C-alpha positions as CSV (number, residue, x, y, z in Angstrom):
1,M,42.0,-50.4,17.1
2,G,42.2,-48.2,19.9
3,L,41.7,-48.8,23.7
4,D,39.9,-45.4,24.4
5,R,36.2,-45.8,24.3
6,Y,35.3,-42.2,25.2
7,P,32.3,-41.3,22.8
8,D,32.1,-38.2,20.8
9,L,28.6,-36.9,21.9
10,D,27.6,-33.3,21.2
11,P,24.2,-32.6,22.5
12,D,22.1,-29.6,21.6
13,E,20.5,-27.3,24.4
14,G,18.2,-29.4,26.6
15,E,19.2,-32.5,25.0
16,V,20.8,-35.5,26.6
17,L,22.8,-38.0,24.4
18,D,24.2,-41.4,25.9
19,A,26.2,-44.2,24.6
20,E,27.3,-47.5,26.1
21,V,30.9,-47.5,26.9
22,A,31.4,-50.8,28.4
23,V,28.9,-53.9,29.0
24,T,29.9,-57.0,30.7
25,D,28.1,-59.7,32.7
26,D,28.3,-57.8,35.8
27,V,28.9,-54.1,34.9
28,L,27.4,-51.2,32.7
29,V,29.0,-48.0,31.9
30,K,27.3,-45.3,30.0
31,A,28.3,-42.0,29.1
32,F,25.9,-39.1,29.4
33,A,26.5,-35.5,27.6
34,L,23.9,-33.1,28.9
35,G,23.6,-30.0,26.8
36,P,22.8,-26.6,28.6
37,G,19.6,-27.0,30.4
38,A,19.5,-30.8,30.1
39,E,18.5,-33.3,32.9
40,L,18.9,-36.8,33.6
41,S,15.7,-37.3,35.6
42,P,15.8,-38.8,39.2
43,H,15.7,-42.4,39.4
44,D,16.9,-45.3,41.5
45,H,18.3,-48.7,41.2
46,A,17.0,-51.1,44.0
47,D,19.5,-53.9,43.4
48,A,22.6,-52.0,42.0
49,T,25.1,-49.5,43.1
50,N,25.6,-46.4,40.8
51,V,28.7,-44.2,40.3
52,F,28.8,-40.8,38.4
53,H,32.3,-39.8,37.1
54,V,32.0,-36.2,36.0
55,L,34.6,-35.9,33.2
56,E,33.5,-32.6,31.6
57,G,31.9,-29.4,32.7
58,T,29.9,-28.9,35.8
59,V,26.5,-30.7,36.9
60,T,24.2,-30.5,39.6
61,V,23.8,-33.8,41.1
62,V,20.7,-35.0,42.9
63,Q,20.8,-37.5,45.7
64,G,17.7,-38.0,47.6
65,D,16.7,-34.7,49.0
66,D,20.2,-33.3,48.5
67,E,21.8,-31.3,45.6
68,E,25.3,-30.6,44.9
69,T,27.3,-28.8,42.1
70,V,30.2,-31.2,41.2
71,E,33.0,-29.7,38.6
72,A,35.2,-32.3,36.4
73,P,36.8,-34.2,37.7
74,G,34.6,-35.4,40.3
75,V,33.1,-38.8,41.6
76,V,29.7,-39.4,43.1
77,L,28.7,-42.8,44.7
78,H,24.8,-43.5,44.8
79,E,24.2,-46.6,46.9
80,R,21.5,-49.1,46.2
81,G,18.0,-47.7,46.1
82,V,19.0,-44.1,46.6
83,V,17.3,-41.8,43.9
84,H,19.8,-39.9,42.0
85,G,19.8,-37.6,38.9
86,A,21.6,-34.9,37.4
87,R,21.2,-31.5,35.5
88,N,23.4,-29.3,33.5
89,E,22.6,-25.8,34.8
90,T,25.5,-24.0,32.7
91,D,25.9,-22.7,29.2
92,E,28.3,-25.5,28.4
93,R,28.2,-29.3,27.7
94,A,28.6,-31.5,30.5
95,V,29.9,-35.1,30.2
96,L,29.7,-37.8,32.9
97,T,29.7,-41.7,32.9
98,A,27.4,-43.7,35.2
99,S,28.7,-47.1,36.2
100,L,26.1,-49.6,37.4
101,C,27.0,-52.8,39.1
102,P,26.0,-55.3,39.6
103,L,23.8,-55.5,36.6
104,P,20.0,-56.0,37.6
105,S,19.0,-59.6,36.9
């Protein structure tokens, strides 16, 4: 048994694949692999903080009315209730994790 939970996700163009990396009573960490042209639609979490960790590639992070290109390694904090999302505007796979805490009740 290994401790590394990094998933092997290989999305096609325009595809988003995800996997739960860690789930406890108070935190959820999911990995998202975005193929070229793929998007995590903007959304919010009213009662939880969300943190993106860009692990591979480059993503355009949306936060409210702002957008910023973030290259790996990168970390983006989304406060509670802030609309956020991500797009892969490159020709390569991009991988990020999203940590959500506390878990919504």
